[in-house]
N, C-alpha and C positions, 0 to 999 in steps of 0.2 A: 393130079400131083398128090403124093401121099403126105399125111401130116408128119410134123417133126417128131423124132423119137428122143425122149429124154435120155441123157447119158447115164450109163450104168454106174452104180455106186460100188466102190470097193467094200470089202468085208469090214475093214476098220471104220470106214465112214458110216456104214449101217449101224455098227455097234455104238459109235459115238452118238448118233441120232437117237438110238434107243435109250442111252443113258440120259441124254438131255431131256427127252420126253418124259422119262420116269422121274427125273428131278423136278420138272415143272409140275407134275401131278402131286408129288409128295411134299413139296415145299409148302410150309404153312402160309396161309393168306395173311395179308396185313390186317391188323385189328381195325374194326370199324371205328372211325374217329368219334362218333357219338357214344359208342360203348366205352371207348377210352376216356372220354370226358366224364361220363357217368361214374366210372370206376375211380378216377382221380378225385372227383368231388364227393364221392360217397353218397350218391343219390339212389336210394332203393326204388323210389317212384319212377325215376327215369329208366332204371334197369328193367323194372316190370313192364314199362311201356314198350321197350324194345323187344323184350321176350314175348309179350302178348302178340305183337305184330308177327314175330317169327312163328308162334304157335298157329296163327291164322294163315300161315304160308304166304305172307306178304314179303316182298323184297325189303331188305333193311334200308333204313333212311341214311342218306349221306348229308343232305341239306336239311337242317332241323326245322320242324314246324313249331308254331307258337305253343301248341299243347306240350310238346316235348320240353321246350325252354321253361315253361311254367313249372313242370315237374323237376327239371334239373336245378333251378334256382327258385324255389317257392317264395311267395311274397313275405311270408313270416320269417324268412331267413334274413340275416343281417346283410347278405349280399344284395347288390342292386339287381333288380329284375331285368332279365334279358329279353329283348324283343327282336322280331324279324323285321328288317327295314321294309321289305316288300313282301307281300303275301306270297308264300311259295306254294300254297295249295297243298296238293299231295304229291309234290315232286319226290320221286323215289328212284334211287339208283341202286341196283343190286350188285353184289360182288359174287360172281358165279364161280363155283368150283366144279369142273366136269368130273363126273363119276364114271365108273367103268361101263355102266349100261346106258349112258347117254343122258341120265337124269341130272338135274341141277340141285346142288346142295347149298343152302344158305344159312348154315349154322354160325351164329355170331361168335360163340365161344371158341371157335377154331382159329380165330385170328390172333396174331401176336404182334408185339411191338418190334422195332428193329433189333432190340436186345434179346428177343425171344421170350419176353414176359407175357404170360397169359393175363386175362382179366383178374384172376385171383392174386397173381403176383402184384398187380397194380394196386388193388384194394388193400393188400396186406402191408404195403410199404408207404401208403399215403394217409393223410388225415392228421389232425392236430389233437393231441390229448386222448388218443384212443377212443374216438367218438363211437357211440353205440350204433350210429347210422352206418358206419363202415363195417361193423361186425354183422349187421343185418345184410349188407351187400354181400359179404363173404358167404353167409348162409344161403342166400338166394342163388349165388353162382354154384355153390357146392351141390345144392338140390338138383340143379339142371345137369351138372356134369361132375360127378365125384372123382373122376380121373384127374381133374385139374389139381387136386390136393397134392398129388405126387408128381405133377408135371414140372419139368425143369426148363430153364432158359438156356441161353448160349453158354453161360458160365456154370451150368449144372446146378443152379440154385433152385430150390423149391420155394413155394410161398412162405414156408416156415423160415427159411434162410432170410428172405426179404423182410419179414416182420421182425426177426431178431436183429438184423443189421440196422433197421430203422428205429429200433428201441421201442417198438409197439408191444408192450407187455400184455394189454388186454386182447389185442388182436391175436397175439401168439397163443394165449389161453383159449381163445375161440377156435383157432385152428386145431389145437390139441384135442379139444372136445369133439370137433367134427371128425378127426381121424379116429378117435376112440369109438365114436358111434358106428363107424363102419369097420371096426376091428383092424385098422391099419396103423395103429399108433406107433408101434416100434419101427415099422417100416418107414414111416415119415420121419421120426426123430433121428433115426440112424442113417438116413439118406445122406450121401456124401456128394459134394460138388466136384468140379474138375480139379480143385486143389486138395481133394481128399479131406474136406472139412465138413462137419455137421453144423447145424444151427447153433449148437453150443459154442463152437469156435467164434461165431459172429457175436454172440452175447458176451463172451470173454473179451473180445477185441474192443468192444465199446465200453466195457467195464460196468455192465449193469448186473448187479448182484440179484435183483428181483427176477430178472429173466433167467439167469443161471439157476436160481432156486426152482423156478417153475419147470424148467426143462428137466432138472435132476429129480424133482419129485415125480414127474411123469414117467421117468425111466432112470432109476438109480444106477444102472449099468452104462449110461450114456457116456460117461467119462472114459470108458475103455475103447472108444472109437475115435479115429480109425485104428485098426489093429496094428498098422505100421505107419510111421510118419509122425507128424506133429500132433501130440495129444493136447487136449484142452489145458491140462495142468502145465505142460511145458510152455504153451503160449501165454498163459497167465503170468508165469514167472518171468518169461522173457520180456513181456510188456510192463513189468513191475506193477501189476495189479495185486498188491500185497494182501488184500482182503479176500480175493477170490480163491487162491489155492486151498486155504483152510475150509472155505465153503464147499469146494469140490470134494475134498477129502471127507468132510463130515457127511455130506449128502450121499456119497457113494459108500459110506461105511468102510472106507479104505480100499475098496475094490475099484481101482482106477489105473489108467495107463500113465507111465512115466516117460514114455518114448518121445523122441524129438527127431528132427531131420538128420540125415547123414549118420545114423547110428547113435546119436547123442541121447541123453536122458535129461530128466528135470534137474539133476544135480549139476550137469554141465551148464545149464541155463542159469542156475543160482550162482555158480562160480563166475560166470561171465558178468552178471549184474552186481556181484559183490555184496549181497544182503546177508549179513551174519545171522539175523533172526530167522529168515526164511530157510537158510542153509540148515540151521538147527532143526527146523520142522521136518524138512525132507529127509535128513539123516535119521530122525526119530521114526519116520514113517517107513523108510526102506533103506537100511544101512548097506544092503548089497549093491546099491547103485555105485558105490565107490570103486568097485572093481570092473565096471562095465566100460569098455572102450568104444569110441566112435569109429567111423569108417577108416580113420587113420590109426586106430589103436590107442588113441589118447584117452586116458581116464580123467575124471574130474580133478584128480591130483596133478596131472600134467597141466591142466588148464590153469589152476590156481598157482602153480609154480612159476608161471610167466609173469606174475605181478610182483613188482618190487616191494610193495608194502601191502601185504595181504594177511589179515587175521584168519581168512578162510583156510589157508594152508595148515595152520596149527589145528584148526577145528577138524579138518578132514583127517589129518594125521592121527589125532587122538581117537577119532571114530573108528579108523581102520588103517593101521600102518602097512598092511600087506601091499597096497599099490605102489609103495616106494620101490619095490623090487619087480615092478611090472613094466616092461618096455613097450613102446609104441611100435608101429610097423617099420619105423626107421631105426629101431634099436635104441631110441633115446629113453632114458629113465627120467623121472621128475627132476632129479638133481642136475641133469644135463640141460633140461629146459630152463631151469632157474639160472644156470651159469650162462647160457646163451643170451638171456635177457638182463643179466647183471643184477639179479635178485639176491643181493647179499644176505639180507635178513632171513629170507627163506632158506638159504643154504645153512646159515648158522642154526636156525631152528631144527632143520633136518639132521644136522651132524650132532647136535646135542642129544637128540632122541635115538638116532641110529648112526653111530660113527662109522660102521662098516660100509655105509652107502657111499662113502668117498671113493671106494675102489670099484664101483660099478662102471662097466665099460659099454660103449655103444657097439653097433655092429662093425664099426671100423676099429674097435679096440681102444677108443679114446676115453679118457677119464673126463670128469667135469672141468679139470684144469686145461686139458687140451681144447675143449670146446670154448672155454673162456678166452684162451689165446686167439683162436681162430675168429671168434666174434668180437675181438678187441675190447673185452670187458676188463678194464684196468682194475676196477675195484675188487673183482673176484680174484684176479691174479695176485694183487697186493695182499689180500686177505690170506690166501693160501701160503704165500711166501713168508708172512709174518706170524703164522700159526704153527708153533713147533710140533703139535700133534699131527699135522698134515705133511710133515717132512717126507714121509714114506711115499707120498704120491708125486713128489717133484720130478723124479727121474723115471717114472713109469713110461713105457714105450707103447705106441699104438701098433696096429698091424703092419705099418710101414717101417717100424723101428724108430719113429720120431718121438723125441721127448718134447716137453713144452718149450724148451729153449730152441730146439730145432725149428719149431713152428714160428716162434717169435722172430728168429733171424730171417726165415723165409718171408714173413709178412713185413719186415723192415719197419716195425713199430717200436720206436725208441723207448717210450715210457714202459711198455710191457717188457721189452728186453732188459731195461735197466732194473726193473723190479725183480726179475729172475736172476739177473747177474749179481745183484746185491746179496743174494742168499748163498752162503758158502756150501750149502748142502746140494746145490745144483751142480751136477757134473757137466763140465764144458767139453769133454773129449769123448763122450759116448758116441758110438757109430750107429747109424740107422741101417736099414736093409741094403742101401746103396753104398755102404761103407763110407758114409760121409759124417764127419763131425760138424759141430756148429761152425767151426772155423772154415771147413771146406765149403759149406753152403755159403757162408759170408763172402769168401773169395770168389766163388762162382758167380755171385751176383754183381761183382764189380764190372762195369761196362768196359768193353775194349775201346781203346782210343782215349780221347780227352773226355774228362768229366769234372764236375764241380767237386772240389776237394773235401767239402764238408757235407756232401750228401749223406743221408742216413746210413746207406749201405757201407760207404767208405768209413764213416765214423765207427760203426759197429765192428768192422774188421780191425781198425786200429786198436780199439779197446780190447778186443779178444786177444789180439797179438800181444799187447802190453801186459795182459793178465796171465799170459803163459798158456793159453789154450793151444791144443795140439791138433795137427792134421791127422788124418787117418794113418794107420800103421802101414805106410808105403815108403819105398825109397824116395829120397827127395827129388830125384830126377823124374820119378813117376808122378809125384805131386805137381812138379813144374809142367809136366806134359799134360796132365789133366786140366790144370787151371792156367795154362799159358794165355797171356793177353796179346800175343802177336796177332796181327790182323791178317786174315785170309784175303785173297784177291777180291771176292765179292764184298767183304767187310770194308776193305780199303776204299772202295768206291763210295760206300755210305759215309765213311769218315770224311772223305774229301768234300762231299756235299755238306756235311755238318760244319766243317771248317769254313767253307765258302759262305754259307748263310750267316754264321756268326760274325765273320769279317764284315760283311755288308751292313749288318745291323749296328755293330759297334762303330763302324766308320762314320756313320752320321753323327753320333754323339761326340766323337773325338774332334771332328772338323768344327762342330758347333762350339765346343769349349775353346779351341784354338782361336776361333774368330772373336769370341767374347774377350778372351785374355788380350789379344792383340789390340782390340779397340780400347780396352780399359787403360792400356799403357799410355795412350795419347789423349785420354780424357780423365786425368787423375782427379781425385777429390780435392776441392778447394780451388781448382783452376790454376792459371799461370800468371806470373808477374807481368804487369802492363809494360808497354814499350817505353814509357817515359820514366821508368824507375830502373835502378841498378839491377843487374842480373835479369834483365827482361827476358821473357819467354821461358823462364824456369818455373817449376811448381812452387806455389806459395807456401806449401806445408813442408817443403824439403828440409831435412835436418832433424825431423822428429823421429823418435823411436818407432812409432806406429807407421810412419810413412815408409821408413826403410823396410819394415816387416811387410807392409802392403805391396811394395814394389817387388820384393823377393817372392812373395806368394804368387803374385800375378805372373812374374817371369817363369816360375816353376810350373804353373798351370799351363802356360803356353808351350814350354819345352816338353813337358810330359805328354800333353795332348798331341803335339807335333810328332814326337817319337812314336806314340801309339798309332798315329795315322800312317806313318811310314811302315811300321810293322804290319799293319792291317793290309797295306797294299801288297806286301809280299805274301802274307798268309792267304789272301784271296786270289792270288795269281795261280792258275793251273800249270804255269811253266816251272814253278818251284816244286821240288819233291815234297812228299807228304810230311816227312819228319821235320824239314825246315819250316814248312807252313805251320805245323803244330807248335814249334818253338817260338816262331814269330807271333802267333796268336796268343800264346801264354804270356809272352813278354808284353804284348800290347795291352792285354787285360790288366796287368800289373800297373803299367804307366797310366792307363785310362783311369783306374781307381785312384791313383795318386793325384792325377790332375783334378779330379772332383774334390779331393781333400784340399788341395791348394786353392781352388776356386772358392770354396766355402770360406776358407780363412781370409782370402782377399776381400770377399764381400763384407765379412764381419769387421775387418780392420778399416775398410773404406767408410763404412757407416759410422764406426766409432769416431774416426777423425772428424767427420762432419757434424755429428750430433753431440759429442761429448761436451763441448763448451756451452751448449744451450739446453740440452736434454740428456743429462748424464745417465739417468735411470733407464731411459729408453735405449740408449746406446749399449748399456750393460746387458739389458734383456735380449737385445738382438744378438749380441756376441754369445750369450748363453744358448740361444736357440739354434744358431747356425751349425754347431757340430751335430745336430740331429740327423743331418744328411749322412754323416759318417756312421753314426750309431745305427741308422736304419740299414745301412749296407751290411752291418755285422750282427743284426738282431738274431738271425737264424743261428749263427755260430754261438752267440752268447746263450741262447735258449737251450740248444742241444748240450752245450758244456754244463749248463746248470742242471739239466736232467741227469747227466751222468756223474755229477760231482760226488754225490753220496754213494752210489753203487761202486764207483772205482775206489773210493776210500775204504769201503767195507771189504771189498774183495781183495785188494792188494795191501791193505794196511794204511793207516792215516798218513804216516810220513811219506810213503811212496806215492800214495794217491795225490797228496797235496803237491808233491814235486812235479808230477806229471801235469797237473792242472796249471801250476804256475808256469811251467815251461811253454805249454801251448798258448796260454793267455798272453804271456810276455812277448813271445815270438809273433803272435798275431798283432799285438799292439804296435810292435816295431814296424811290421810291414805296412800297417795302416797309417801310422802317425809319424813316420820318418820325415815327411815334409815339414812338420811343425818344428822339429829339431833344427833343421836348416833355416827355416824362416825366422824364428825368434833368436836362434843362435847368431845368425848373421846380423840381425838388427842390433844385438848387444855388442858384437864386435865392431860394427860400424860406429856405434855411439862412442865406444872407447877410443877408437882411432880419431874420431872428430874432436874429442876432448884433449887429446895429446897434441893436436896440431896448433 
């Protein structure tokens, strides 16, 4: 019987095996634990012991002997002497690395920690107070393998990075001397890790001026590295190490890099941190930084324009006004950035120095006023509208032909619209590229079908119409055609759903009010007369003015809520045509609102009747608070009318404006408070009739 034949491997499998085999050979071995302990504790004696064994071609120890422990922690040391619990004799375990010719290599210094640190990395980053013993260990390791001085771990850090990051100034000086002795000083100092940072960056990050000085003295050009990316100066400014930038500039004799990430420079970092003193230094060192844009084209002036209260803007502006007229990649000038952030003081400073900057436009042709309207910066819009020298910007049109008032109407922002509307220099009838005036846009925003009468869109349309704003220059039938509110078949289905949902929601409230009002009729305040008295079964408080008012309020609440309930039954029924459903829903909303007014009045009157004889102040307080229900229902109306009161009076004249305001307020009050007229009017009539009998 022939022996089994192994299955053939595909070409891809063979290549994968070759890669894995190569990976196993080239992967660094784990560091010998005794070597790691010796490096961490800074024991030159223990290191020499391990290296002497290696020189004698003995396998490295894994389990320590007593001789090794005595060297690792000598008796003279403050540390407690370590002992081996059981004699290990000469137990030795070797870590073998197969070489290409079959020989076994047992070099201790080839091992690394899981982070890729060599023994020199470990020695450089450990120890307390930069002990001389650790420096001796570094020298011993360097003598055996000078290549470790430039070896990097998984993060690309050299031992010099490790020493700088750990703040070991003496160890760092020792490493510099070792590199200088082998003519590799600049190569070591300028070595960058995976973050493109040198050891100088680590010294800056921990804020150690002595280490920064040592590195810069060894290589005055070190602050120029990396050539691209985050420079030490940028990092020092960004981390607010205010004493380091001057040290870097002094030690480098001004020959240093100002670069930062994403195309930024040190002046961008100063602007972000807001240090006026440091900004002055950087401007003195290199004024040309003011014109350098980052990856988005933003100069330092763009950056500082975004701050609402920034002395830096004035400082940069005085140093170099040219960037005011330098746009970023989106076409934004500094004045547009300031407007988008609501930085009013920045804009005032800019316009005082360079008034012509008010006319700068973005790539979309927008002025800073357009930007302020789009970003809803009321303070900027108000400032422009109340500054006569800026009147020439009010009607400037962007690439779409829109003025600021077009954008305000589109955004439905009442405060901003009111500010523009109050300025008579603002033309309300200019057409944009779509041949739309502000009134056309406002009318197009009115929803088809039913809507809340005091929505912002609706109110803006009413105000524009009252002020005499015009539609575009079209025949009126064309205007009606363009902005007709007749429902299309698909829109009618949506409207039916809207009416149905509203009817269901309001129906719950109307039924609840009717139930409460019905119950209160037969549970009147004060109770009923007992059966053994005259007029038994009648209310005890009957005949009083407040009682008559209470009963009328309660009856009106029941009638209005019941009427609303009936109307909602029709509006929610799909058998009724849409127009009738809309009419019934509108009527039901009116009676529903009135029933709430009546119910609040009935509550206040009932409480007053019961409490007035014994707690008059409390009764009055409750009567005052009860109308808050009605006030809350109208707070939006009152707020919006208050916002537009001044603009309408300015635009149309005081007399005409007050007339319009008085009309809408009085009509609204009558709609809301008509039940009070009936409630208290009937109580007075009933009282007079009773007195005449």
